[in-house]
Phi, psi and omega in degrees: 000135178298142184301327180296327180295327183292340181275345183297131176087347182295315181296324178293318180299313181295319179295323180293319177298316181294322184278330179093352179200160177298320185294313180295322178295323179297321178297317181293324186265359182061043177236173173273157177301323179297320181295320179295314180300318180294322180296319179291322180296317178297320180296317179295322179293320181293323180275348185055040184212137174280127181265333182234146164262115187267128174236174180289338184262321185200170175263137176238133176289138169286172177300318179294322179296321179294319179295317181294323180297319179299320179290318181298318178301316180296318180298314181294324177295319178295319178296319179296319179296318180296320179295321178295321179296314181293325178294330182268000189302324183271002184282160175293131177306130183208171178089185185277124177249115179265122182237134177241133186229149168299142192304298185286314180298320180298316180293318186281325192242336190250325188302318180298326178291322178291324175301315179296323178296316180295320178296326181287328183237088187295343180272000181275133176246108189257128176248114184247128175244150181238121179204147177261002177274164177292131179242126175276106188297332180282304184293328183268003175071028179274138178273318181216139177221155170250131185232134173260118184083189176083014184294341183265006185237025182290134174277154182295342180261014182239128174270153180211146180226123182289133179238001176141178177238146172296151170241123185258132179229156172268140181205165177203168179282153176303322180295318178298315182294324178295324182279323188249353183088158181263124178301136179253342181222168176300320181298325179300327184301326188290346179265002182260156170295145182229154176237117183239164178275131182255145177267167181293337181276005177094354178269163177247152181291138178286164171277148172262121185238130174235073182287141178056033176060026178272190178296149181287134178241152176263122182242127175291147184232131171278109189258141171287322183228128175241126185233135184265024178211134186300316181295319180292322176298316179299316180299322180294322179290317178298327180285356174091024183275353177155187179270146178220156169257114187235153173287143182296330179294334179277320189262358192301318181295317181291324177294317180294325181276353180084007178283342171231152180236127176289144178228157178047063183300336179293345181262009175296139181220162171285141175258221184279150174284154177242138181223152163265133180231155181198155175290129181299331180294342182254004190301324184271356177296134183307319182294321180287317179300318180295319179294318180297313182295319182293313181292319180296325181284328188257335189266101177229145182266119178272111183275358177246097187289351185263000180263000000 
């Protein structure tokens, strides 16, 4: 059966349940009572199921009719929502747009893009949150988020668009290297002071090592300094507290200015993937569509910090 055929009679059925009788439903739908009765009869025949128990006083839903009614109400609500979205598709993006960003990456790479978006669409009201914890965009009411990692955990109701991968490099300040020497091998690294990123549980993130062009391994590091914020970690490395493995998007300005020096280029590796994510149910809303298109066009990860 064609899908359009399955929708026939559903609106009449739902209206009849709400009205309590064929006559009252006919008044609401501007039909005759006979037309309503025939529509319900055709629906029952197609489903091979009685939806109502008919008495002289009122209509009573059967158990099957009650279950079918719950589904029909949901279907009609979804259709109504879809029609509203499509009707608004050509409208100027407006209303509250909730955006969630990773703390450091959001400040360094995304916030300026959102400022430009708001200037372009004056009716847009943007609420931006910064957090490094996992955010469920559906349950937490987020319209658009940028996520580092998490590619293996997508829910079926969440859309995602790949925007690049981190590139991780080892680096230190010129002053630190002048005082302690420049590591020439992987083994040399283990004798140096290190600055690592710390988690809320008190542990520090391991280094990703791909020695001899083999598979990438996670290596635990005994750190002199553990910092729980990307900007603060960067500041500690620039201040000469040790060697760190940093994403190029984080260290690019300092590398270009000479405040940091890359070391052991053969040990550069890919880090976590970055994605734009959003609830699929909101994809066609003008405000969400505008944000997705703007960020996807502008947000690219430059893996060469010296260009």
